[in-house]
C-alpha positions as CSV (number, residue, x, y, z in Angstrom):
1,M,52.3,32.5,54.4
2,I,50.9,34.8,57.2
3,N,48.2,32.3,58.1
4,F,50.9,29.6,58.6
5,V,52.9,31.8,61.0
6,V,49.8,32.8,63.0
7,Y,48.7,29.1,63.2
8,F,52.2,28.0,64.2
9,N,52.6,30.7,66.9
10,K,49.2,29.9,68.4
11,Y,49.8,26.2,68.8
12,M,53.4,26.6,69.8
13,Y,52.4,28.6,72.9
14,Q,49.7,26.1,73.8
15,S,52.2,23.3,73.5
16,L,54.7,25.0,75.7
17,F,52.1,25.8,78.3
18,F,50.9,22.1,78.3
19,L,54.5,20.9,78.6
20,F,55.2,23.3,81.5
21,G,52.0,22.2,83.3
22,I,53.0,18.5,83.0
23,T,56.5,19.2,84.2
24,L,55.2,21.1,87.2
25,L,52.7,18.4,88.1
26,L,55.3,15.6,87.9
27,S,57.8,17.6,90.0
28,C,55.4,18.0,92.9
29,K,54.8,14.3,93.5
30,D,57.0,12.7,96.1
31,N,58.0,9.1,95.4
32,T,56.9,6.4,97.7
33,K,60.3,5.7,99.2
34,D,60.8,9.4,100.2
35,V,57.3,9.5,101.8
36,L,58.0,6.3,103.7
37,E,61.4,7.3,104.8
38,K,60.3,10.7,106.2
39,G,57.0,9.4,107.7
40,L,58.6,6.4,109.3
41,I,60.8,8.6,111.6
42,G,59.5,8.5,115.2
43,K,58.1,6.0,117.7
44,W,55.6,3.4,116.6
45,S,53.6,1.2,119.1
46,V,52.1,-2.1,118.1
47,V,48.4,-1.9,118.9
48,H,47.5,-5.3,117.6
49,S,49.4,-8.2,116.1
50,E,48.6,-11.5,114.4
51,L,50.6,-14.7,114.2
52,N,49.6,-16.9,111.3
53,N,46.5,-14.8,110.7
54,K,45.2,-15.2,114.3
55,P,45.3,-12.5,117.0
56,S,48.3,-12.7,119.2
57,K,49.4,-11.0,122.4
58,T,53.1,-11.7,121.9
59,M,53.8,-8.1,120.7
60,E,51.7,-6.4,123.4
61,N,53.5,-3.2,124.5
62,A,56.0,-3.6,121.7
63,F,57.4,-0.5,120.0
64,F,59.9,0.5,117.3
65,S,61.6,3.9,117.2
66,F,63.1,4.9,113.8
67,D,65.5,7.8,113.4
68,E,66.8,9.8,110.5
69,T,70.2,8.1,110.6
70,K,68.6,4.7,109.7
71,K,68.8,3.3,113.3
72,V,66.0,1.6,115.1
73,V,65.5,0.9,118.8
74,S,62.9,-1.6,120.0
75,N,62.0,-3.6,123.0
76,V,61.5,-6.6,120.7
77,F,65.2,-7.3,120.0
78,E,68.2,-7.3,122.3
79,E,70.8,-5.8,119.8
80,K,71.7,-2.2,120.5
81,D,73.1,-1.0,117.2
82,V,70.4,-1.9,114.7
83,T,69.8,-0.3,111.4
84,Y,67.0,-0.5,108.8
85,V,66.6,-0.2,105.1
86,I,63.6,0.7,103.1
87,D,63.4,-0.7,99.6
88,D,60.2,0.0,97.6
89,R,57.4,-0.9,100.2
90,K,59.6,-3.3,102.2
91,I,61.5,-2.5,105.4
92,T,64.4,-4.7,106.5
93,I,65.4,-4.4,110.1
94,Q,69.0,-5.7,110.3
95,T,69.2,-7.7,113.5
96,N,71.1,-11.1,113.9
97,T,68.1,-12.6,112.1
98,P,67.0,-9.9,109.7
99,L,63.3,-9.0,109.8
100,E,61.9,-8.3,106.4
101,L,58.4,-6.9,106.4
102,D,56.1,-5.5,103.7
103,I,54.6,-2.1,104.4
104,S,51.1,-3.0,103.3
105,Y,49.5,0.1,104.6
106,F,51.0,3.5,105.5
107,E,49.4,6.8,106.5
108,N,50.6,9.7,108.7
109,D,50.0,8.0,112.0
110,S,49.2,4.4,111.2
111,M,51.0,1.5,109.5
112,I,50.6,-2.2,108.9
113,L,53.8,-4.3,108.6
114,E,53.5,-8.0,107.6
115,G,55.6,-10.9,106.3
116,N,57.3,-14.1,107.1
117,Y,59.5,-14.4,110.1
118,S,61.0,-17.8,110.9
119,L,58.1,-20.3,110.6
120,Y,55.4,-17.7,111.2
121,Y,53.5,-15.1,109.2
122,V,53.3,-12.0,111.3
123,K,51.2,-8.9,110.9
124,F,51.7,-5.7,113.1
125,F,49.1,-3.0,113.3
126,M,51.0,0.1,114.4
127,K,50.2,3.6,115.6
128,K,52.6,6.5,115.7
129,D,53.3,8.4,118.9
130,T,52.5,11.9,117.9
131,I,53.2,13.6,121.2
132,G,56.9,12.8,121.5
133,N,59.2,10.1,120.4
134,N,61.9,8.6,122.6
135,I,65.1,7.1,121.1
136,N,67.8,6.4,123.6
137,G,66.4,8.9,126.0
138,G,66.3,11.8,123.6
139,I,63.2,13.5,122.2
140,L,62.6,13.7,118.5
141,S,60.4,16.4,117.1
142,N,57.7,15.5,114.6
């Protein structure tokens, strides 16, 4: 009987330690949506663009500034009160003609957006402005 109790206690503590470790590991991981939503905030400049898989200068000097209230300002569209939604790895910019783009690559200061827009397949290679981000004349801190 004593051997059973010692055996049970030994493995019970190991099991609890293992379960605690797994719980801690899983709780530390941010989900993709949270990482994208936090990292997206700021001003992003288009450094290269493609139209139907060919280099294009149509987005030269283009920028998108995303804020924490889900608003976006850009020199690409004329609308003033534009919002955006992130769903999985897709961003939808809600203009008169919604722009739905896949976030095919995302890192701290670089991102690639791509998808169909009207009759074209577009791809934007973007770099984040890490010095200061302007939205409606205000400065956002990183």
